[in-house]
N, C-alpha and C positions, 0 to 999 in steps of 0.2 A: 688707636681709634677710640673715640669716646664710648665708654661702657654704658652710659645712660642711653645713648643712641642705639647700641646693639640690643639693649633690653626692650625699649619701646617699639623698635622695628621687628622684634621677635625673630632676630637672625638665628638664634639657637634652634628654633623650630624648622627653619629652612635647612640647617645643617643636619638635623636629625633625619629629615627626609632623605638627604643624600647618604648619610651614614648607614641607613637601612640596606643599602646595596653593597656594602663592604663584605668581603668574604671572611676576614679575620677580625678578632677582637682589637688588636692594635690599629688596624686600618680604620675601624669605626671610631676609635679614640682620636686618630689624626683628623678625620673629617669634622668631628665635633669641636676640635680645637682650632679650626680654620679661622684666620683673621685677615683683614686686608693687608696687602704686601707694601713694601716701603718704596719701591721704584718701578717704573714702567718696564724695565728689563725683566725683573722677576715676574711681573704680572703676565707679560706676553709669553715668557717661557712656559709658565704653568698652563696658560690657555692652549698653547701648542701641544703640550704633553697630553692634555685631556683630548684634544683633537686626534692625536696619534692613537690613543686607546679606543676612541670611537671608530677609527678606521679599522683597527684590528677586529673589533666585533662585527663591523659591517661586512668583513670578508669571511665571516663564519669561523674565525679562529678564537682560541682561548689563550689567556695569558699564563695559565698553569698554576695559579695560586690556589693552595689548598687551605682548608679551614684549620687554623690553629689559634689557641687561646692566648691570653696575656701572659707572657713569659717573664715579665719584669720581676715578679716576686721570686722566681726561681734563680734569676741572675743574682739577686741579693743573697739568697740562701747559699748559693754555691761559692760565693766569693771567699769566705774563710778557708784557710788551707786544709782543715780537717773535715770540711763539710762533705756529706754524702747524700745524694738524692736516692729516693726509692725507685723501683723499676718503672712504675707508671709515670712518675715525674720525668724520668729519662726518656721514655717513649713519647712524651708530649712534645719533645723537640723534633721528632721525625717529620710530621707534616710541614714544619717550618723549613727543615733541610730540603725536603722535596720541592717546596715552593721556590726557594732561592736557586736550586739547581735548574728548575724549569725557566725561571726568569732570566738566568744567565744566558740561555740560548738566544734571547732577543738581542744580545749585544752584537751579534754578527749580522744583523739584518739592516741593510742600508736604507730600507724604506721607513725606518723609525729611528732617526738619528738622536732625537731627544731622549727617548726611552732607552735606547742602546747605550748612551753615555752614562745614564744612571746605573743600569744593571751591570755595566762592565766593571764596576768597582766591587761587585760581589765576590767573596772568596769561596763560598758554598760548603767547604769542609767535608768532602765526600768520605774521607777516612773515618771521621767521627761518626758520620751517619752509618757507614758500613759496620763499625764496631758495635753500635747500639742495636742495629738490626740483627747482627749475628749473635748477640748475647741475650736479647729479651724478645719474647714473642708478643703477638698483638694483645694477649690477655694480661700482659704484664708479668709473666712468669719467666724466670731465668732458664735459658735453654740448657740441655744436657751438655752440648758441645761448646758452651761459653768458654770453657777452659779444659785442658786435658785432665787436670786434677779433679774438677767437678764431675767430669764424665766417669772417671775411675771410681770416685766415691759413690756416685749414684748406682753404678753397676754392682758394686759391693753391697750396697744397701738392699738392692733387689734380691741378690743372692741370699743374704741373711733372712730377709722377710720370707723368701720362698721356703727356706729350711724350717723356720719357726712355724709357718702355716702348715707344713707337712706334718710336723710333730703334733700340733694342736688338732688337726683333722683326724689323725690316727687315734688321739685320745677320745674324741667325740664318738668314734666308732666302737669303743670298748663297751662291752655289755655290762661290765661291772660298775661303770660310772653312770649308766643310763638313768638310774633312779634319782641321782643327785643333780642332774642337769636341768636347767629351766628351759633351754632351747638348744638347737643344734646349729649354731652359727658362730663365726669368729667376730670379735669386736676389737676396737682399739680405744684404750682409755689412758690418758696422761702419757701418750706416745709409747704405750706398752700394749702388746698383743695379749688378749684375755679371752676367757670363755665364760658364758653365763651360767651361774650355779644357784640353786635354790638357797635362800637365806637360812633355812633351817638345816642345811647340809654343809655348813661352813667348813667343818673339819674333815669332811669326807674327801675333799679334793685338796691335797697338800699344795700350798702356794701362797702368794702374796695378794691380798685384796686391794684393788686399785680404785674401785668405785662401787656405788650402790644405786639401784634404780629409784625413781621418784616414789614408787609405791612401797619400797622396802622389801619387796618379795624376791628380788634378784640381786646377787652380788657378782662382781666381775673379778675373776681370779686369774692371776698369772701363775701357772703351774711352775714348781721348782725346776722341772725338766727343761724349761726354756728360759730360765732366769739369766743364765750366763750369756747365751746368744742374744737375749734381750738387752743386756747391759752393753754388749758390743754394738748392737744396732743403735742404741741411744747415743753411744759415743760417735758412731759414724754420722748420725744426723747433726750432732754438734759440729763435726768437721765440715759437713755440708753447709751449715749456716755461716761458718767462718769463711769458707771459700766463696760463697755468694756475696758476702759483705766485701771481700777483697775485690771481686769483679765490679761491684757497684762503685767502690772507692776508685778503682782504676778508670772507669768510664766517667765518673765525676771529675777526676783529675784532668782527663782529656778536654772536657768542656772548660774547666777553669784555666787551663794553659792558653787556650785561644779565645778566652771570654771577651776580650776587647773587640776582636774581629767579628765574633758571633753577634755581639750587641750591635755593631755597625750594620751587619747583614740584616738583622732584625729591624733596624730603623729604616733601611732602604726598602725592605719587603712591605713594611707598613705604609711607607710613602707611596709605593706603586699601587698597593691595594686601595688606598684612598683615591688615587687618580682614576683607577678603573671604576670605583664606586661613583665618582662624579661623572664619568663618561656614561654609565648606565642611567644615572639620574637624568642626564641631559638627553639621552635617547628617549626615555619615557615621556618627557615633556616636550620633545621635539625642539630643543633649545638650539641656539646658534652661537658660533664663536664671536664674542664681542670685539669691537674695535676700541682701542684705547688711544686717546689723543692728548696732547699737551697744550691745547688751545682754549681751555676753559669753555668747552662747547659740549652740550649734552643733547642728543637726539634719540628719543625712544620711539621705535616703530613697532606697533603690534605687541607691546609688552603686556605680560600678565603676571599676577602675583601667584607664586607657587602654592601658598596656603589656600587661596581662593580656588585655584585649579583643583587642588586635592579634594576640597569640600564638594565642589560641583561634580567632580568625577565620581565621588562616592555616591552621590545622589542620582547619577546618570544624567546630569544636566550640563555636560561640557559645552554644548552648543550655546548655552546662555552666557558664557564668558565674553565680555566685551573688552577687546584689547585697548591698551592705552597708547596714545600718540602724543608726545610732548617734545618741545624744543626750546631750549634757552641757552644763552651764552654768546650770541652774535649781535643782533640788534638790541637785545634786551637781556639783562642779567638777572631780573627778578620777575616772577609770575605770581599774580593774585588770582586764586581760583574761588569762584563764587557759585552759589546755587543753593538748592534746598537741603535740608538735613538728611533726606533719604536719597540724595543724588549720587553719592559715591565719592565725595571730596577726600575723605580720609583714606579711602582705599587707593585713590590716585596718588596721594602723598606717600603712602607706605610702599606702593609699587615702585615709584621712582626711587625711594630710598633703598629698598631691598635690592633692586636690580643693580644700583651703583655699588652696594656692598658686595654682591656676588661677582661683578666684573672686577672690582679692585682686589678681590681675593683669588683671582685667576680661574674662576668658574665660568662655564658657559651660562648664558642667560636666556630665559624664555621670552625672546623678542625676535622681531623679523630682521631681514637684511636691511642695511642702511643705518642700523643702530650704532651709535658711538657714545662712549662715556669719557668724561674728562679725568685725567689723573689728578686726584685731589688727596690731600694729606688727612683730612678729617671730614666727617659728616656729623653735623650738630642738629639734633632733632628735638622738638618739643611737641609730643602728641599724647593726648589722654588727660585724665583728671589726676593731678598730683597733690590733691588736698591731703594734708597731714595733720592729724589730731595731736600726735606726739610732739611735733615741732610747732604747733599752734599756727599752721599756715592754711589759709583759705586757698581755693583753687586759683584765684587771681594772684594772690601773693606768691604761690608756688611757681606759676607761669612767669611772673615778672622776675623772680629770682633766677629761674632757668634762662630766660632771655638775656638777663644781664651777663650771665656766664657765657652765653653764646656770642654776644657782641664782643666781649673781651678776647675770646679765642678765635674769632673769625678773621680771615684774610683772603687773599686771592686764590688760595688752594683749599677753600672750604665750600662745602655744600650745606646750606641751612634749610631745614624743613620745619615749619611751624603750623600747627593745626589750630583753627579758630583764633587767629590773632586778634587781640583787642576785646575779647569777650570777658565776662565775669565782673564788669564794672559798668559805670555810666556810659552809654553808647557815645555821647558827645565827647567825653574825655578819652574814652577808650579808642575812638577813631583817630583823634588827634595824636595820641601816644603811638598808635600803630603806624601812622604816616611817618613820624619821626624815626621809629625803629627801622622801617624799611629803607628810608633814606640813609641812615647810618650804616646799615649792612651793605648798601650799594657803594657807599664811599669807601668802605673797607675792602671792596673787591669781591665779596662773596657771591656765589650763585645762590639765589634764594627762591624757594617755592613756598607760598603760604596759602591758607584758606581763610575765608572770613564771610560774615554776613553783613558787615558794616558798609552802608552806602558811601560814607566819606572815603573809605579806603578804595572803593571801586572808582570814584571820581579821581582820586589821587593817582591811581595806577594808569588812568586814561590820560592824565595831563603830564605826569612826570616822565622825563626822558629816561630810557633804560628799563622801564616797567611796562608790563603788558597784562591786560585783563584776559581771563579765560573763564569758561563756565561749564558746569556739568549740565548737559542738555536735558531738558524736560519735554516730553511729548504731550501735546494737548489733546484731550479726548472729550467729546460731547456726550454726556450721559443724561438722558431725560431733559434735554434742552439746556443743561448747565455744564460749564467748563470744569474739567478736572484734569490733573496732570499726573503723568507717570514717568519715572526716571528711565532714561535710556543708558545711563552710565557711560556716556560718550563725552569726552573732553573736547570742547569747541574753543579753539584759541582765537583771540582777537575781539571777543565780546564779553560783556559783563552779564552775569546771570541774576535772576530774581529768586527770592526765597519761596514764593508761592505759599506762604504760611497759611493764608486764609483758605485757599483751595484745598491744600493738603489736610488742614484741620477739619474741613467740612467733609472730605472723603473718608476721614477716620471716625466720623460720627458726632463731632461737636455740634451742639445745637445752633440753628441758623440765627436766632435772635442774638446769641452771644457774638457770632461773627459779624453781624451787621453793626452792633454797638462798637465792636473793636475797630471797625473801619472808620467810625466817627472820631475815635481817639487818635487816628493817624495825623501827624503834623502835615501841614501843607507842603513843606519841603520834601518829606518822605514820600508823599503821594505823587508829587511831580517827578521825583527821581525814578520811582518804579514805573510810572507811566511812560517816561522818556525811554527807559531801557526797553520796555515792552514794544514801543513804537519803532525803535531802532532795529530790534530783532525782527519785527514784521517786515520792515523795508528790506533788511538784509535777506530775508527769505524770498521776497519777490525778486530781488536782483539775482540771487542764486538760481531761481527758477528760470529767469530769462537767459542767464548764462548757459544753463543746461540745454535750453531749447536751441541756442545759438550753436553750441557744440554739436548737437545732433544734426542740425542743418549742414554744418561744416563737414561732418563725417559723411553724410549722404553725398555731398558735392565731391568729396574725395573719392568715394566709391564709384561715382559716375565717371569721374576723370580716369580712374584706373581701368574701368571697363572699356572706355573709348580707346585708351592707349593700347590695351590688349588686342582690340579689334584691328586697330591700325597696324600693330606689330604683326598680327597673324596675316593680314593682307600683304604686307611687305614681304614676309617670309614666303608666302605662296608665290608671289611674283618673282622673287629672287630664285626660288627653287626651279621654277619653270625656265627662267633665263639661263640658270646654271646647266640644266639638262640640254637646252639648245646649244649652249657653248660647248658642252662636252661632245655632242654629236658633231659639231663643227670641227673640234679638235681631232676626233677620230677620222673625219674626212681628210683633214690636212695630213694626218699621219700616213693614211693610205696613199694620198697623193705624193707625199715625200718619198715613200718607199718606191712608188712607181718611177718618180723622178730620178732617184738614185740609179735605178736600172737603166733609165734612158741615158743618164750622164755617163754611166759606165761604158755604154755603147758608144756615146759621143767621144769619150776620151780615147777609146780604141781607134776612133777615126781622126784623133788629133785635134779636136775642137777645144779652145781655151775658155769658152763661156760656161762650161758645165759647172765649175766651182761657184761662180756667181749665182747661178740659178739655185744651187743647193743652199747657199747662205740666205737667200731671200725666203725660201720655204721655212728655214729654221726660225727666222725672225717672226714670220706670221704665226707659227705655232706658239712661240713664247708669248706673243701678245694675247692670243686667245686664252692661254693658261692663266695669265694675269687677270683678265676679265672674269674668268670662271671663279677664281679665288675671291674676287671682290664681291660677287653676287651669290656665293655659296651660303647656305643657311648656317647660322651660328649654332653652337652647342646650346641645347636647352638649359635654362637656369634651374637650379634645384628649388623645390617648393619650400616656402617658409611656414606653411600651415596645411594640414591635411584633415579632411572631415569625412565622416561616413557617407557613402553614396557618391563620392567624387570620382571622376574618371582621371586616372594618372598614368604616366608613362614610366615603365621600369627600364632604367638605363642599361642594366646588365643583360636583360633579355631582348631589348629592342622591341617590346610590345606593350600594349596598353591593357589596363584592367580596371575593375571597380573596387573601391575601398569598402570592405565589409565591416571592419572595426579598427579602432586606433588604440594602441597601448602607449599613452603619453609618458608613463614612468620609465619604460625601457626604450622609448623612441623607436617603436616599430609599429607596423600595421599589417592586418590580414587582407590580402587582395584576392579577388575571385577572377579567374581568367578561363574562359571556355569551360566553366563548371568545376574547375579545380581551384583549391585554396593553397596559397603559399604565404609565408611571413617574410617581409622585406623591411630593412631599416629605412627610416624616413629620409636619410641622406641619399639613398639610392633612387629617389623618385624625382620626376620633373613634370611640368604641366603637359598634359596630353592635348593633341589638336582637337578642335571642336567637333570635326567630322570623324567618327571612328574609322571610316574607310580610308581617310587620308594617311599617308605615311608620315610618321613623326619626324619633325625637323631635326637633323643631326644624327639620326639613328642609322644603324647598319641594316643591310638586307638580311633579316632573320626570318625564319619560318614562324607561323603562329604557334601558340602553345599546344594546340591540338596535334601538332606534328610531333611533339615530345611524348611518346607513348612508352609503356613499359618495355616494348620491343627495342626502342631506340636508345633508352637510357638504362645502363646496367648499374643498379644500386644494390649493394650488399644488404642482407637481411639483418645485420647486426653492426654495432659500433663499439669499439673498445676505447674507454677513456681512463683505464686504470693507471694510477700514478700522476694524473693531471691535477693541477690546482683547480679550484672551483670555477673561476671566471673563464679560463681557456676551455675547460671541459664543456661548460654550458654553451659557449660560442660554437664549438664543434657540433654539439647536439642540435643547435638551432639550424645550422646549414644542412645537417644530415636529415632532419625531419622534412625540410623543404624538398630535398632531392627524393626522399622516400615517397612523399606525397605526389610529386610529379610522376614518379615511376609507377604509381598505383599500388604500392605495397599496402597490405591490410594490417600487418603487425610488424614491429621492429623489436630488436633485442639490444638493450643498452648494457654493456658490461662495465661496471664501475668498481667492483671489488667490495670487500667488507671494511678492512682497516679500522680506523677509529670511528667510522660512521659519518664523518663530516661530508665527504663527497657523495655518498649514497643518499643521505638526507637531502642535500641540495639538489641532486638530480631528480629525486622523486617529487620534491616541492615544485621544481621547474616544470616537469612533465604534467603534474596534476593540473596546473593552471594554463597549460599551453593550448591555444585555440585549435591546433591541428590534432590534438590527442583526445580521444573519446574516453578512454579509461586506462588505468595502469594496474599492474599486479607484480608481486615478487615472483621470481623464477621458481619453478619446481626443482626438485632435487636433480633431475636429469637435465635441467636447463641452466643450472648454475646457482640455484638457491638464493641466499641473501645478497650475493655479489652481483645479481642480475636483476634488471627491471624490464618487464615486457609491456610495451605500449601498443594499444589498438588505435589506429589512425582513423 
C-alpha cells in the first residue's frame, strides 16, 4: 500500500485509537502495524475473527488475556547458552503463560471456529509456568522451597543467626559493658552482626570494627566471641547465592529449550489480543462488518470518520456528526465533488479513503448496513499542501508531481483520491488539465473521487460518460433580508455545487463594497454557469417537493386500502364464524340422529330387514358433508402482528385473551401488556390482531377463561427460582417466564438464586432485573437469605 496515502489519510491515528483497547504491549504493536491485506480471503477471514470476538463480548464472556509487556528483548537475552534472567524477568513470563492457557480453552468451542483454529496451535508450556511459580514469589524473591538444597541452607542460616543474636543480646545485658555502648540494639553491617559502641570506647569492647556512623560518634563492632560463627554465616550466605543462581540458570534453561515454541505462542497471543482490541474499538463506535466485493463497486452507507467521531464525542456533540453516503463503480467510475470551502469536501474524501483502508485491513468499519467495498490493490491519495522549500517545489508543482506518479501506478485495482484538483495555477489551464487527468484515470480503469472548485470540471463531469457530479449541500438562510449559507455536510449525488464565495465572505465580515466590486469582475461565462447551477438546484428542489407530496398521498391511499381490507376481512370472519357455529350444531344433530338410527337399525336387523345398512350409510355421508362445510367456513388462525404500538389492543395467542399494550421494548422484541389490571411481559411474536369489539371472541382462539380467573389461589408459583450453573441467555429466559408467572400469581417478592462464581451471571441477572418493567426494586440477599448468591426482587 502506498505510504504517502497512509500518511495523508492519517491511518496511523485510526490504528492508535484501536491499539488503545489492547490488553498487552505486543497486542498494541500488532494493531499499530496493521496494513491492508493482499487478497479477499485474508480480508474476510480477519473480518470474521473480529466478529467472533465481538460475539464473545456480547455474551458477557472474557477471552482471558492478561496484561504482559514486550518480551522480545528477553527472548534475545536468553538465546545465548549461558544467559541467565533475574527473578523479576522470569516472573514477567507468568502473565503471558496464564494468557495462552486461557486462550487455549477456546479451541474446543465450536461457536468460534476461526478463533478456535488459531488458539489450537498454542502449546502453553504448563510445566515451565509451574516451575517459575514454584521457585519465585510475586515480589521476585526466590522461595525457600525452590530446591531442597536452598531450603537446607536457609534453615542453617536462620539457626546460625539465632545463635549469634543470642550471644550479642547477652553481651548487651552485661553491666560491665553498659558505659561503652551507644545503644541497646543489634545491627547488620557488611553482612556481619554488630553492636553499636561509643567511638571513644573503641578498645573497651574487643572485636572487629565494620562501620562508623555519619556523625562519627558510633562505631559498629563485631565482638570476637561471634567472629567464628559470623564467618560460618557469611560462608552459608555465599552458598545461598550460588544455589539461587543455579535455580535461575535452570529456569532460564527451561525457557531457552522451548524458546521457539514460546515465541510462536507469544505471536499468537499478540495476534488474538489485537483482534479483541479491534472488536472493542468496533463496539465503541457501533461499527459493522463490511462486505468485500471483487466488482470494482463501492457503496458507503452512513459512513463516519473515526477521528471526527472522536473529536465530536470529546466535545459532547456526537449528534452533530453527518454520515457519508457515496456510491461509485457501476454507472460511473469517477465522482467530482464540488461546493464551498467550508462544506466538508476534504472530510468526505478522507472518510471514503479511511473506510476503504480499514475494510481492506480486515477491520470493521463505522458505516451502516448495505456498505460494500471493492477489493483493490492500492489507494493513491493527494490531499493537502505538499509545498517543499527544500525541493524547490510550489504547491502546484508538488501536486502535479504526485498526480504524475498516481497516473503511472493506477489501474483497474486502484482507488484514486485527489483534493482540489486543478488548483494552484491559472483556472483556465488548470481546468483543462484536470479534465485530461480525469479522462486518463478513467481510461486506466481506476475508481476516482476528486474535489474541485473549477466550473470547467463540473461541466466536464456532467457531459463525460462514466463521470458524475456531486455536491456538499449548503442550506440557505435569510438574515436581515439577505441570503447567507450554512453547510449541512451532506453529500448530494447527481448535482454540481456552487462555491457561494461571495455569500460566505460577506457572512465572515468582508466589506460589502469589496464584494460588489468583485461581482463586477466575474466573467460572463462564470456568472452564467453559477446562475445555471443555482436554477437547476432550485428546480430539482421543487421536483423533490412534489415527489414527496405524491409519496405522502400514495401512503395515505395505501393506509385507506389496508383499513378497508381489514374491515372486509373482519366482516367475513364474523360471517364464517356464525356459519361454522350453525354447521357445528347441525353436525351435533346429525350425530344424535345417527346414534338413534343405529339403535333403530339394530332393532330392524333383529327383525331381519335388509335396508338398515343403507340407512346408516346415508347418515354417514350427510355428516361428512356437514364436516367439510364447517372446515371451509371455520375462522383462520390470526396472523402475527408486524408492528406493535403503545395503547394498541392485541390478542395473546398463548392465553387466548386480549389486552392493552403499555410499553414496547424494541431492542429485546417484547412488550408489557395490561390485562384486568395485571401486567405481564410477552414476546412480540406471541401476539396477533385483536377483534375490534373487546366483547367478541378472538378468531381462532380456544375457549379460555379471562385473566381475572387466574388468581393466586389457582396458580401455584414458587417464591424462588434457581438458575445456578445456567449460561446467561438461558437463565434470563427462565427469569422472564418466572416473573410473568409470579406477577399473575400476585406474588409481592421473589428470590432469584444465581450463586457467586465469577460474578458474570449475578451481574447479568441484576442488570436484567433492574431494568425489567415488572420489577419495582432489587437488593442483595441477607445472610439468612443467601447473601451475594441471591437477589430479592419486589414486583
